[in-house]
FITOR-440502 format. One record per residue (C-alpha): residue in three letters; x, y, z. Coordinates in steps of 0.25 Angstrom, whole numbers, plus 5000, padded with zeros to 4 digits. Layout:
# FITOR-440502
<atom><residu>ALA</residu><xx>X</xx><yy>Y</yy><zz>Z</zz></atom>
...
This chain:
# FITOR-440502
<atom><residu>UNK</residu><xx>5197</xx><yy>5127</yy><zz>5048</zz></atom>
<atom><residu>UNK</residu><xx>5185</xx><yy>5122</yy><zz>5040</zz></atom>
<atom><residu>UNK</residu><xx>5190</xx><yy>5107</yy><zz>5039</zz></atom>
<atom><residu>UNK</residu><xx>5192</xx><yy>5107</yy><zz>5054</zz></atom>
<atom><residu>UNK</residu><xx>5178</xx><yy>5113</yy><zz>5057</zz></atom>
<atom><residu>UNK</residu><xx>5172</xx><yy>5103</yy><zz>5047</zz></atom>
<atom><residu>UNK</residu><xx>5179</xx><yy>5091</yy><zz>5054</zz></atom>
<atom><residu>UNK</residu><xx>5175</xx><yy>5096</yy><zz>5068</zz></atom>
<atom><residu>UNK</residu><xx>5160</xx><yy>5097</yy><zz>5064</zz></atom>
<atom><residu>UNK</residu><xx>5161</xx><yy>5083</yy><zz>5058</zz></atom>
<atom><residu>UNK</residu><xx>5167</xx><yy>5077</yy><zz>5071</zz></atom>
<atom><residu>UNK</residu><xx>5156</xx><yy>5085</yy><zz>5079</zz></atom>
<atom><residu>UNK</residu><xx>5145</xx><yy>5079</yy><zz>5070</zz></atom>
<atom><residu>UNK</residu><xx>5150</xx><yy>5065</yy><zz>5071</zz></atom>
<atom><residu>UNK</residu><xx>5151</xx><yy>5066</yy><zz>5086</zz></atom>
<atom><residu>UNK</residu><xx>5137</xx><yy>5072</yy><zz>5087</zz></atom>
<atom><residu>UNK</residu><xx>5131</xx><yy>5061</yy><zz>5079</zz></atom>
<atom><residu>UNK</residu><xx>5138</xx><yy>5050</yy><zz>5087</zz></atom>
<atom><residu>UNK</residu><xx>5133</xx><yy>5056</yy><zz>5100</zz></atom>
<atom><residu>UNK</residu><xx>5119</xx><yy>5056</yy><zz>5094</zz></atom>
<atom><residu>UNK</residu><xx>5120</xx><yy>5042</yy><zz>5091</zz></atom>
<atom><residu>UNK</residu><xx>5126</xx><yy>5038</yy><zz>5104</zz></atom>
<atom><residu>UNK</residu><xx>5114</xx><yy>5045</yy><zz>5111</zz></atom>
<atom><residu>UNK</residu><xx>5104</xx><yy>5038</yy><zz>5103</zz></atom>
<atom><residu>UNK</residu><xx>5111</xx><yy>5025</yy><zz>5106</zz></atom>
<atom><residu>UNK</residu><xx>5111</xx><yy>5028</yy><zz>5120</zz></atom>
<atom><residu>UNK</residu><xx>5096</xx><yy>5031</yy><zz>5120</zz></atom>
<atom><residu>UNK</residu><xx>5093</xx><yy>5018</yy><zz>5113</zz></atom>
<atom><residu>UNK</residu><xx>5101</xx><yy>5010</yy><zz>5123</zz></atom>
<atom><residu>UNK</residu><xx>5094</xx><yy>5016</yy><zz>5135</zz></atom>
<atom><residu>UNK</residu><xx>5080</xx><yy>5014</yy><zz>5129</zz></atom>
<atom><residu>UNK</residu><xx>5084</xx><yy>4999</yy><zz>5126</zz></atom>
<atom><residu>UNK</residu><xx>5088</xx><yy>4998</yy><zz>5141</zz></atom>
<atom><residu>UNK</residu><xx>5075</xx><yy>5004</yy><zz>5145</zz></atom>
<atom><residu>UNK</residu><xx>5067</xx><yy>4995</yy><zz>5136</zz></atom>
<atom><residu>UNK</residu><xx>5074</xx><yy>4983</yy><zz>5142</zz></atom>
<atom><residu>UNK</residu><xx>5072</xx><yy>4987</yy><zz>5156</zz></atom>
<atom><residu>UNK</residu><xx>5057</xx><yy>4990</yy><zz>5153</zz></atom>
<atom><residu>UNK</residu><xx>5056</xx><yy>4976</yy><zz>5146</zz></atom>
<atom><residu>UNK</residu><xx>5062</xx><yy>4969</yy><zz>5158</zz></atom>
<atom><residu>UNK</residu><xx>5053</xx><yy>4976</yy><zz>5168</zz></atom>
<atom><residu>UNK</residu><xx>5041</xx><yy>4973</yy><zz>5160</zz></atom>
<atom><residu>UNK</residu><xx>5044</xx><yy>4958</yy><zz>5160</zz></atom>
<atom><residu>UNK</residu><xx>5049</xx><yy>4957</yy><zz>5146</zz></atom>
<atom><residu>UNK</residu><xx>5037</xx><yy>4963</yy><zz>5140</zz></atom>
<atom><residu>UNK</residu><xx>5039</xx><yy>4970</yy><zz>5126</zz></atom>
<atom><residu>UNK</residu><xx>5040</xx><yy>4985</yy><zz>5126</zz></atom>
<atom><residu>UNK</residu><xx>5031</xx><yy>4991</yy><zz>5115</zz></atom>
<atom><residu>UNK</residu><xx>5032</xx><yy>5005</yy><zz>5111</zz></atom>
<atom><residu>UNK</residu><xx>5027</xx><yy>5013</yy><zz>5099</zz></atom>
<atom><residu>UNK</residu><xx>5037</xx><yy>5015</yy><zz>5087</zz></atom>
<atom><residu>UNK</residu><xx>5037</xx><yy>5022</yy><zz>5074</zz></atom>
<atom><residu>UNK</residu><xx>5042</xx><yy>5015</yy><zz>5061</zz></atom>
<atom><residu>UNK</residu><xx>5052</xx><yy>5024</yy><zz>5055</zz></atom>
<atom><residu>UNK</residu><xx>5059</xx><yy>5015</yy><zz>5045</zz></atom>
<atom><residu>UNK</residu><xx>5055</xx><yy>5002</yy><zz>5038</zz></atom>
<atom><residu>UNK</residu><xx>5065</xx><yy>4992</yy><zz>5033</zz></atom>
<atom><residu>UNK</residu><xx>5064</xx><yy>4979</yy><zz>5025</zz></atom>
<atom><residu>UNK</residu><xx>5065</xx><yy>4971</yy><zz>5038</zz></atom>
<atom><residu>UNK</residu><xx>5061</xx><yy>4980</yy><zz>5049</zz></atom>
<atom><residu>UNK</residu><xx>5057</xx><yy>4994</yy><zz>5055</zz></atom>
<atom><residu>UNK</residu><xx>5064</xx><yy>5006</yy><zz>5061</zz></atom>
<atom><residu>UNK</residu><xx>5055</xx><yy>5011</yy><zz>5072</zz></atom>
<atom><residu>UNK</residu><xx>5056</xx><yy>5023</yy><zz>5081</zz></atom>
<atom><residu>UNK</residu><xx>5051</xx><yy>5021</yy><zz>5096</zz></atom>
<atom><residu>UNK</residu><xx>5047</xx><yy>5034</yy><zz>5100</zz></atom>
<atom><residu>UNK</residu><xx>5045</xx><yy>5031</yy><zz>5115</zz></atom>
<atom><residu>UNK</residu><xx>5060</xx><yy>5027</yy><zz>5116</zz></atom>
<atom><residu>UNK</residu><xx>5065</xx><yy>5036</yy><zz>5105</zz></atom>
<atom><residu>UNK</residu><xx>5073</xx><yy>5026</yy><zz>5097</zz></atom>
<atom><residu>UNK</residu><xx>5073</xx><yy>5020</yy><zz>5083</zz></atom>
<atom><residu>UNK</residu><xx>5075</xx><yy>5005</yy><zz>5081</zz></atom>
<atom><residu>UNK</residu><xx>5074</xx><yy>4995</yy><zz>5070</zz></atom>
<atom><residu>UNK</residu><xx>5066</xx><yy>4982</yy><zz>5070</zz></atom>
<atom><residu>UNK</residu><xx>5067</xx><yy>4971</yy><zz>5060</zz></atom>
<atom><residu>UNK</residu><xx>5054</xx><yy>4964</yy><zz>5056</zz></atom>
<atom><residu>UNK</residu><xx>5060</xx><yy>4951</yy><zz>5050</zz></atom>
<atom><residu>UNK</residu><xx>5074</xx><yy>4945</yy><zz>5049</zz></atom>
<atom><residu>UNK</residu><xx>5074</xx><yy>4943</yy><zz>5034</zz></atom>
<atom><residu>UNK</residu><xx>5068</xx><yy>4951</yy><zz>5022</zz></atom>
<atom><residu>UNK</residu><xx>5058</xx><yy>4942</yy><zz>5016</zz></atom>
<atom><residu>UNK</residu><xx>5051</xx><yy>4947</yy><zz>5004</zz></atom>
<atom><residu>UNK</residu><xx>5039</xx><yy>4941</yy><zz>4997</zz></atom>
<atom><residu>UNK</residu><xx>5033</xx><yy>4949</yy><zz>4986</zz></atom>
<atom><residu>UNK</residu><xx>5018</xx><yy>4946</yy><zz>4990</zz></atom>
<atom><residu>UNK</residu><xx>5021</xx><yy>4952</yy><zz>5004</zz></atom>
<atom><residu>UNK</residu><xx>5022</xx><yy>4966</yy><zz>4998</zz></atom>
C-alpha cells in the first residue's frame, strides 16, 4: 500500500508542476500578443516599462517586468569579450 501511495503522490506532483508551467507559458504568450497589438496600434513605437534585475550573467541580464508579471532574459552582447583593464 505504501508503494502505491508514494507513486500516486509522485504522479500527482508531476502533473501539478506541468500544469503550473503550462499556465505560466500561457500568460507569457498572451502578454506577448497584447504587447504586439499595442505596438501595432502605436505605430511601431517601442514599449517601455520598468523592470527589476533579478539575475546577472556573463553576457546578459535576467529581468522581472512587474506590470506584466513575467521574467525574461536579455543578452547584452553576442560574444564574451574580456580585457583585464575593463574590470
